[in-house]
C-alpha positions as a Markdown table, in Angstrom:
| # | Residue | x | y | z |
|---|---|---|---|---|
| 1 | Unk | 0.0 | 0.0 | 0.0 |
| 2 | Unk | 1.0 | 3.7 | -0.1 |
| 3 | Unk | 0.4 | 4.5 | 3.6 |
| 4 | Unk | 4.1 | 5.3 | 4.0 |
| 5 | Unk | 5.7 | 8.7 | 3.6 |
| 6 | Unk | 6.4 | 10.1 | 0.1 |
| 7 | Unk | 10.1 | 10.8 | 0.1 |
| 8 | Unk | 10.7 | 12.0 | -3.5 |
| 9 | Unk | 9.3 | 12.6 | -6.9 |
| 10 | Unk | 11.4 | 12.5 | -10.1 |
| 11 | Unk | 10.3 | 12.9 | -13.7 |
| 12 | Unk | 12.3 | 12.3 | -16.8 |
| 13 | Unk | 11.7 | 13.2 | -20.5 |
| 14 | Unk | 14.5 | 11.2 | -22.0 |
| 15 | Unk | 15.9 | 7.7 | -21.5 |
| 16 | Unk | 18.1 | 7.3 | -18.5 |
| 17 | Unk | 18.1 | 5.4 | -15.2 |
| 18 | Unk | 16.6 | 6.2 | -11.8 |
| 19 | Unk | 18.2 | 5.2 | -8.5 |
| 20 | Unk | 15.9 | 4.8 | -5.5 |
| 21 | Unk | 16.6 | 6.3 | -2.1 |
| 22 | Unk | 18.2 | 4.4 | 0.8 |
| 23 | Unk | 14.9 | 4.1 | 2.6 |
| 24 | Unk | 12.6 | 3.5 | -0.4 |
| 25 | Unk | 10.7 | 0.2 | -0.7 |
| 26 | Unk | 7.7 | 1.1 | -2.8 |
| 27 | Unk | 7.3 | 3.1 | -6.1 |
| 28 | Unk | 4.5 | 4.6 | -8.1 |
| 29 | Unk | 5.6 | 4.7 | -11.7 |
| 30 | Unk | 3.8 | 6.9 | -14.3 |
| 31 | Unk | 4.6 | 6.4 | -18.0 |
| 32 | Unk | 3.6 | 8.5 | -21.1 |
| 33 | Unk | 4.4 | 7.4 | -24.7 |
| 34 | Unk | 5.5 | 10.1 | -27.2 |
| 35 | Unk | 2.9 | 12.0 | -29.2 |
| 36 | Unk | 2.6 | 11.6 | -33.0 |
| 37 | Unk | 3.4 | 14.4 | -35.3 |
| 38 | Unk | 0.8 | 16.2 | -37.5 |
| 39 | Unk | 0.8 | 16.0 | -41.3 |
| 40 | Unk | 2.0 | 18.7 | -43.6 |
| 41 | Unk | 0.1 | 20.5 | -46.3 |
| 42 | Unk | 0.7 | 22.2 | -49.7 |
| 43 | Unk | -1.7 | 24.3 | -51.8 |
| 44 | Unk | -1.3 | 26.6 | -54.7 |
| 45 | Unk | -3.4 | 29.6 | -55.7 |
| 46 | Unk | -7.2 | 28.8 | -55.6 |
| 47 | Unk | -6.7 | 25.6 | -53.6 |
| 48 | Unk | -6.7 | 24.4 | -50.0 |
| 49 | Unk | -4.9 | 21.5 | -48.3 |
| 50 | Unk | -4.9 | 20.4 | -44.6 |
| 51 | Unk | -3.0 | 17.9 | -42.6 |
| 52 | Unk | -4.3 | 15.5 | -40.0 |
| 53 | Unk | -3.4 | 15.4 | -36.3 |
| 54 | Unk | -1.0 | 13.0 | -34.7 |
| 55 | Unk | -2.2 | 10.4 | -32.1 |
| 56 | Unk | -1.6 | 10.8 | -28.4 |
| 57 | Unk | 0.7 | 8.5 | -26.5 |
| 58 | Unk | -0.6 | 5.9 | -24.0 |
| 59 | Unk | -0.4 | 6.2 | -20.2 |
| 60 | Unk | 0.5 | 3.6 | -17.6 |
| 61 | Unk | 0.8 | 3.8 | -13.9 |
| 62 | Unk | 1.6 | 1.1 | -11.4 |
| 63 | Unk | 2.4 | 0.6 | -7.7 |
| 64 | Unk | 5.4 | -1.7 | -7.3 |
| 65 | Unk | 7.8 | -3.0 | -4.6 |
| 66 | Unk | 11.4 | -2.0 | -5.2 |
| 67 | Unk | 14.8 | -2.3 | -3.6 |
| 68 | Unk | 16.4 | 0.6 | -1.9 |
| 69 | Unk | 19.5 | 2.2 | -3.4 |
| 70 | Unk | 18.9 | 0.4 | -6.7 |
| 71 | Unk | 19.2 | 1.7 | -10.3 |
| 72 | Unk | 16.4 | 1.0 | -12.7 |
| 73 | Unk | 16.9 | 1.8 | -16.4 |
| 74 | Unk | 14.1 | 2.9 | -18.7 |
| 75 | Unk | 13.4 | 4.2 | -22.2 |
| 76 | Unk | 11.4 | 7.3 | -22.8 |
| 77 | Unk | 9.6 | 7.7 | -26.1 |
| 78 | Unk | 10.7 | 10.5 | -28.3 |
| 79 | Unk | 8.4 | 13.1 | -29.8 |
| 80 | Unk | 6.9 | 12.3 | -33.2 |
| 81 | Unk | 8.5 | 14.5 | -35.9 |
| 82 | Unk | 6.4 | 17.1 | -37.6 |
| 83 | Unk | 5.2 | 16.1 | -41.1 |
| 84 | Unk | 7.4 | 17.9 | -43.7 |
| 85 | Unk | 6.2 | 20.8 | -45.8 |
| 86 | Unk | 7.1 | 18.9 | -49.0 |
| 87 | Unk | 4.4 | 17.7 | -47.7 |
| 88 | Unk | 4.8 | 14.5 | -45.6 |
| 89 | Unk | 3.1 | 12.4 | -42.9 |
| 90 | Unk | 3.9 | 13.1 | -39.3 |
| 91 | Unk | 6.3 | 10.8 | -37.5 |
| 92 | Unk | 5.3 | 8.2 | -34.8 |
| 93 | Unk | 6.0 | 8.9 | -31.2 |
| 94 | Unk | 8.3 | 6.6 | -29.4 |
| 95 | Unk | 7.5 | 4.0 | -26.7 |
| 96 | Unk | 8.2 | 4.5 | -23.0 |
| 97 | Unk | 9.2 | 1.3 | -21.3 |
| 98 | Unk | 10.6 | -0.1 | -18.0 |
| 99 | Unk | 11.0 | -3.5 | -16.6 |
| 100 | Unk | 10.9 | -3.9 | -12.8 |
| 101 | Unk | 10.7 | -7.2 | -10.8 |
| 102 | Unk | 10.8 | -9.0 | -14.2 |
| 103 | Unk | 7.5 | -7.3 | -15.2 |
| 104 | Unk | 7.5 | -5.0 | -18.3 |
| 105 | Unk | 5.4 | -1.8 | -18.5 |
| 106 | Unk | 5.0 | -0.1 | -21.9 |
| 107 | Unk | 3.2 | 3.1 | -22.9 |
| 108 | Unk | 3.3 | 3.1 | -26.7 |
| 109 | Unk | 3.6 | 6.3 | -28.8 |
| 110 | Unk | 0.9 | 7.7 | -31.1 |
| 111 | Unk | 1.2 | 7.4 | -34.9 |
| 112 | Unk | 1.6 | 10.4 | -37.2 |
| 113 | Unk | -1.2 | 12.2 | -39.1 |
| 114 | Unk | -1.5 | 12.1 | -42.9 |
| 115 | Unk | -0.5 | 14.9 | -45.2 |
| 116 | Unk | -2.5 | 16.5 | -48.0 |
| 117 | Unk | -0.8 | 17.5 | -51.3 |
| 118 | Unk | -1.8 | 20.3 | -53.7 |
| 119 | Unk | -4.4 | 19.2 | -56.2 |
| 120 | Unk | -5.4 | 16.2 | -54.2 |
| 121 | Unk | -8.9 | 14.8 | -54.9 |
| 122 | Unk | -9.2 | 13.8 | -51.2 |
| 123 | Unk | -11.5 | 15.8 | -48.9 |
| 124 | Unk | -10.2 | 14.0 | -45.8 |
| 125 | Unk | -6.9 | 12.7 | -44.5 |
| 126 | Unk | -6.7 | 10.4 | -41.5 |
| 127 | Unk | -5.5 | 11.3 | -38.0 |
| 128 | Unk | -2.9 | 9.1 | -36.3 |
| 129 | Unk | -3.9 | 6.3 | -34.0 |
| 130 | Unk | -3.5 | 6.7 | -30.3 |
| 131 | Unk | -0.8 | 4.7 | -28.6 |
| 132 | Unk | -1.7 | 1.5 | -26.6 |
| 133 | Unk | -0.6 | 0.5 | -23.1 |
| 134 | Unk | 0.5 | -2.9 | -21.9 |
| 135 | Unk | 1.6 | -4.9 | -18.9 |
| 136 | Unk | 0.8 | -8.3 | -17.4 |
| 137 | Unk | 0.5 | -6.6 | -14.0 |
| 138 | Unk | -3.2 | -6.7 | -13.5 |
| 139 | Unk | -3.1 | -4.0 | -10.8 |
| 140 | Unk | -1.7 | -1.4 | -13.2 |
| 141 | Unk | -3.7 | 1.4 | -14.9 |
| 142 | Unk | -3.5 | 1.2 | -18.7 |
| 143 | Unk | -5.0 | 4.0 | -20.8 |
| 144 | Unk | -4.8 | 4.3 | -24.6 |
| 145 | Unk | -4.0 | 7.7 | -26.2 |
| 146 | Unk | -6.7 | 9.5 | -28.2 |
| 147 | Unk | -6.4 | 9.4 | -32.0 |
| 148 | Unk | -5.6 | 12.5 | -33.9 |
| 149 | Unk | -8.4 | 14.2 | -35.6 |
| 150 | Unk | -8.8 | 13.9 | -39.4 |
| 151 | Unk | -8.0 | 16.9 | -41.6 |
| 152 | Unk | -11.2 | 18.0 | -43.5 |
| 153 | Unk | -11.3 | 20.0 | -46.7 |
| 154 | Unk | -14.9 | 21.2 | -47.5 |
| 155 | Unk | -14.0 | 23.0 | -50.7 |
| 156 | Unk | -11.2 | 25.1 | -52.2 |
| 157 | Unk | -11.4 | 27.8 | -49.6 |
| 158 | Unk | -12.8 | 26.2 | -46.4 |
| 159 | Unk | -11.5 | 23.4 | -44.2 |
| 160 | Unk | -9.9 | 22.5 | -40.8 |
| 161 | Unk | -6.7 | 20.8 | -40.1 |
| 162 | Unk | -6.8 | 17.9 | -37.6 |
| 163 | Unk | -6.3 | 18.5 | -33.8 |
| 164 | Unk | -3.6 | 16.5 | -32.2 |
| 165 | Unk | -4.7 | 13.6 | -30.0 |
| 166 | Unk | -4.6 | 13.8 | -26.2 |
| 167 | Unk | -2.3 | 11.4 | -24.2 |
| 168 | Unk | -3.9 | 8.6 | -22.2 |
| 169 | Unk | -3.8 | 10.9 | -19.1 |
| 170 | Unk | -3.9 | 14.7 | -19.7 |
| 171 | Unk | -4.6 | 17.0 | -22.5 |
| 172 | Unk | -2.6 | 19.4 | -24.6 |
| 173 | Unk | -3.0 | 18.1 | -28.2 |
| 174 | Unk | -2.1 | 20.6 | -30.8 |
| 175 | Unk | -5.0 | 22.8 | -32.0 |
| 176 | Unk | -6.5 | 22.3 | -35.4 |
| 177 | Unk | -6.3 | 25.3 | -37.8 |
| 178 | Unk | -8.5 | 27.1 | -40.2 |
| 179 | Unk | -6.1 | 29.6 | -41.6 |
| 180 | Unk | -2.6 | 29.6 | -43.2 |
| 181 | Unk | -0.1 | 28.2 | -40.6 |
| 182 | Unk | 2.2 | 25.3 | -39.8 |
| 183 | Unk | 0.7 | 22.8 | -37.4 |
| 184 | Unk | 0.6 | 23.4 | -33.6 |
| 185 | Unk | 3.0 | 21.3 | -31.5 |
| 186 | Unk | 1.8 | 19.0 | -28.7 |
| 187 | Unk | 1.8 | 20.9 | -25.5 |
| 188 | Unk | 2.1 | 18.3 | -22.7 |
| 189 | Unk | 3.9 | 15.0 | -22.4 |
| 190 | Unk | 2.5 | 12.5 | -24.9 |
| 191 | Unk | 0.3 | 15.0 | -26.8 |
| 192 | Unk | 0.0 | 14.8 | -30.6 |
| 193 | Unk | 0.7 | 17.7 | -33.0 |
| 194 | Unk | -1.9 | 19.2 | -35.3 |
| 195 | Unk | -1.9 | 19.2 | -39.0 |
| 196 | Unk | -0.8 | 22.1 | -41.1 |
| 197 | Unk | -3.1 | 24.4 | -43.1 |
| 198 | Unk | -2.2 | 25.8 | -46.5 |
| 199 | Unk | -4.5 | 27.9 | -48.6 |
| 200 | Unk | -4.6 | 29.9 | -51.8 |
| 201 | Unk | -0.9 | 29.9 | -52.6 |
| 202 | Unk | 0.2 | 30.7 | -49.0 |
| 203 | Unk | 3.0 | 28.2 | -49.3 |
| 204 | Unk | 3.8 | 24.8 | -48.1 |
| 205 | Unk | 3.6 | 24.2 | -44.3 |
| 206 | Unk | 4.8 | 21.5 | -41.9 |
| 207 | Unk | 2.6 | 19.8 | -39.4 |
| 208 | Unk | 3.1 | 20.2 | -35.7 |
| 209 | Unk | 5.6 | 18.0 | -33.8 |
| 210 | Unk | 4.3 | 15.7 | -31.1 |
| 211 | Unk | 5.4 | 16.1 | -27.5 |
| 212 | Unk | 7.9 | 13.7 | -26.0 |
| 213 | Unk | 6.9 | 10.9 | -23.6 |
| 214 | Unk | 7.9 | 10.9 | -19.9 |
| 215 | Unk | 8.3 | 8.7 | -16.9 |
| 216 | Unk | 7.8 | 9.7 | -13.2 |
| 217 | Unk | 8.8 | 7.9 | -10.0 |
| 218 | Unk | 7.1 | 8.6 | -6.7 |
| 219 | Unk | 9.0 | 7.0 | -3.9 |
| 220 | Unk | 7.6 | 5.8 | -0.5 |
| 221 | Unk | 9.3 | 4.5 | 2.6 |
């Protein structure tokens, strides 16, 4: 149980290792997968293109027994790259993983949103899938990330780029756009980036980058 005293909280946004304190015997671990990047867009004069949003990363938390003064290595999922202005699809967010007491915990990253090119006959491009969470520990909390929103083109002058998906816990997905702009980056750990919006010869635009994943350790005596 967690009736003991909290002695420390540590959060990491890149891969590393965490060493428990001399008196620590229990941990709460919280994992976020990386957010997917939004798709880019390109439109010439009299046309409109929109990118789709990247998916949010998954979330995992678990209460586990641990050894004091012990180092535990982990991998934190990287942010999904923004879809290029050429244009290109957004990149997938990386997976956040740790194994403790021979049990693996994984918060997968979201996938990237699709791009839309100039002259495309498509009126919709697909948002990235939200990341999934996994562990055989049946007491852990496993929350999938939300998918990115589709980019919608209504006609040659009206549309909406896709919002970035929210992580399994939290918000902060990049905001969808309805005027010329590169996509909005994910604002919180695991959030997806939004798609870019290009209209009437305004120029090629990139999507928004996803946000990196993270892992947090809350230690108890």
